[in-house]
N, C-alpha and C positions, 0 to 999 in steps of 0.2 A: 628710592621709594620703599615704603614698607610692603611687606609681602601680601597685605590685604588691599592696599590702595590701587585705585584705578583712575583714568582720566576720562571724563564724561564731556565732550565738546570743548576742551580746553581748560576745564576745572578739575583739579584733583579732588578726589573723594578719599577719605580715610579707609573706606570700604565700600563695596557696591550695594549695601542694603539701604533700600529706599521704601519707607512706608508709602503706599499708594493714595492718591487722592480720594476722599470720601470715607477713608477708614481711619484717619489720624487727626481730622479737625485741623486746628491751627498749632497743634503741638502742645500747648500748655496744659491740657488735661492729662496727657501721658507724662509730662514733666514732673507731675505730682507723684509718680510712681517710681520713674528711674530718670537719670541724667540723659536726656535725648541727644545730647551732643555726641554720644557714641555712634549715632547713626552717619551713614554717608551723607545723606540729606533726608528731607521728605518732601512729599508733593502736597501742598495743602489743599483744603476743601475747594472743589470746583467753583469758580467765580464768574458770575455774569455781569453785563452792564448795569441791569436793574436789579433790585431785590426779588427773590423769588421765595414764595411760601412753600412751594413743592406740591406734591401729589397728595390726594386724599388718602386717609388710613383705612385699612391696614397696609402698611408699605412693605412689610418684611414676611417672608414665608421660609421656614426650614425645609432642607431637602436632605437625602442621603448624600453625605460627603459634600455639602455645600448650603448655599442659601440663595433666595431670590429677593432682590430689593427694587423698590420703585419709588425712592425718595423724591425724584423730580427736580434735582439740583437746587435743593433749598439752600439759599445763602443770602447774605445782607446786602449783596451788591457791591461793585468795585469800590465806589466812593467810601463806603463804610469800611470795607476790608482794609483799604489804605489808611484810613483815619484811626480805626480802633483795634483791628485784629493784628495788623503787622506790628505796631509797637509793643503789644502784649506778647507776640510770638518772640520778638527781639530779646525780650528779657530772659527768656529760657533757652534760645537757640542761637548759637553765636557763629554759625557757618552760613554760606549761601543756601537759600531754600529755593525749592522748585513752585512756581506759581501755576496751578492747573486753570485753564480758561475754557469756558463753554460760550456758545453764542447761537442766535437763531437767525443770523444774517451775517454776510460777509462784514458789514459795517460794524455790527456788534463785537465780532471778533478783534477787529482792528482797533476799535476804540478801547476795549478792555486791556489788550495787550500793550497798547501805547502807554496806558496809565501806569500798569504794573511794571513795565520796562524802566520807568524812572525811578522806581525803588531801589535803594542801594543793596538791600539784603537779597533781592531777587537775583538768582544766578541763571535760572533757565525759565523758559516759558513753555509749558507742556499744554498743547492745544488740543482739546478733545473735539474731534470732528464727527462724533458719533451723534450729535444734536440734530434734530429735524431742521430742514430749510423752510422756514415760514414763507418765504417769498419764491420758493421753487418747488411747490406742490407737496411739501411736507416731508419728502425723502431725506434721509440723513445725508450730511455732507460727505460723510465717510463710505458711502456706498457707489460712488462714482469718482473716478480718478479726476475728471476735470473739475468737479466741485471741490475736491480736496486740495487740488492744486491752486485753485482760486482763493481759497482761504489762506493757504500757505504763502503766496505772493501778497496777498493784502497785509497779512501780519509782518512779513520780512520788510515791507516798505516803510514800516512805522516803528521798528524796533532795532535795537543794537545787540541785544543778548541772544544766546543761542536758542533757537525755536525748535522744539521736539514735538512733532505731530503724533498724537495718540489715536491709533487706529481701532476701528470696529472689526471683530471677527465675523460679524453677520453679513458676509459678502461671497461671492463666487470665487474672486482670485484676489486675495490680499496683497500679493507681490505687485500687481499692476497700480494699485492705489499708492503703495510705498514708492515705487519708482517715480510716479507722477509728482508726489510731494518732494523727492529728492531734486527733480528736475526744476521744480519751482522755487528751490533755495532752502528747503528744510535743512537744519543742522543735525537732526536726529530723528529716529522713529521710536515710538513706544507701542508696545502691543503685548497682550491683547486686552481690550476693554471686555465687559462682560458679554456672554452669550445671552440670547433671549430665551426666556424660560416661563413656565407656569406651573401652578398647583390648583388642585379643585378640592374642596371641602366635601367629603362624602355625605356628611349630615345635611348640609344646606344645598348641596349640588351647585355650588357657586364657586367662581374663582377665589382662592384665598387672598389674592391682592386685589385691592379695590380697583387698580388701573388694569386688571386682568393679567397682564403680562409684565415681567420686569427682568432686570439683569441677573443672570445666573453666574455665580462665583463660587470659589471654594476649591478644595483638593481635586474634586470630580473634573474639572476642566484642564488640569495640568497637562495631560498629555496632547490636548489640542493645541494649547498655548505654545508648548514646546515645539510643536510641528510647524506652526505659524512663524515663530521666531527664527527657526532654522531656515525656512524658505525665505523670509524677508532679508535676513543677514546676508544670504547669497545672491540677492537681488540687487542690493544697494551697497554704496560704499561709505555711507555715513553711519555713525554709531547706532546701535539698536539697544533699547532698555526693555528687558523682558518681564512679563508680569502674567499672572493667571494661574491661580491654585498653588502658588509656592508657600510651603509650610515648613521647610526644613533647610539646613545647611547643605544637604545633599541635593535639594532641588535647585538651590542657588548655583551649585556646581554645574548641574545639568544644563541649566539656562545658559550659562556663560560658554560652555562647550558647543552649545547649539548656535552661539553667535552674539550673545548678549554681552554688552560691556558693563552694564549695571542691572540690578534686578529689583523689582518692586514687590512688597509684600502687601496683599490687600485684605481679603476676607479674614485671614488669619488673626489680624489685629483685633478683629471684633470677637473673635472666639477667645483668644488669649492675649490680653493687653501687653504681655511681656514678650510676645513672639518675636518681634524684630531684634530686640536685645538678645534674646536666647539664641536666635540664629547667629548673630555676629559673634557672640561667645563661642559658639561651637565650631565656627569656620576653621580655626587653626588645626584643631585636633582632626577634623574631617579631612583638611587638606593633607595633612600628615599621613592619614591611612591610605590616601590615594596618591601619594608621592608627588604633591603639587607644591612647588617651592614659592610661586607667585601668581596672585590671580590675574594679574595683568598679561600673563602669558597664555592663559588658556582659551581666551575668547576666541570662538569658532574652531577650536581644536578637535571637534568630534572627527572620528575616521570613518571613511566611507566603507561600506560592505560589511 
């Protein structure tokens, strides 16, 4: 294996860098800037059973060392993603791609995953359990171990490809949810999704975001994300994909030492469209600086004490 390559749920990646869902579209916009085949893979825009227009505007608020977004899972729905987006994606990206899936009922998740599982280019299904359960009082599937496990079991029952459950950090004990997903058959865990945040406009005295609150991401959340990756990687035996505020090659190495097999880059892609390529290009020199011969050898290598 090349010194940058890693194995994620049985599929070899040329490197561990993965643009995160919601920050990379379906890839072809970024393909106009650089050859995106340099990526390990990428997680395309979150897909739901039905088309979604998303939340009212404004949806974005800037913060110190980060941003808040409340886009509301805007997407054309799984039928159109398969018919229109994936053929365009295939023209510019020639590796297995990660399909990110959202849903508002267990049946939604199972239906969408079953459809995407049939697509040849889809290598992994990344299942976002941060969505509200419309049939269960509106609480996010990812806030209760039982609910997250129920989604996991339903998806695994109708798919053949690796299922990676994406966890919300807005919980008391993320390890209990990760362990429940593992017990239900998950092939991997990805974390963290955005923290919950808000901003207030001093002139109008109203929330900046029309939805009042939104997902807080960016470099400011990196220490929280790193801590949770560390905890989850020690609680489960399946691979962990780390994300949350990653903006440099050094951050990637920290995530891997904490226990991540691969690392997703989110908000940084919105600040710098070249961020993921820049990080990949920087990895060899940074590895040399810290005497790392192979990335596949450092996962979970942090020393205690």
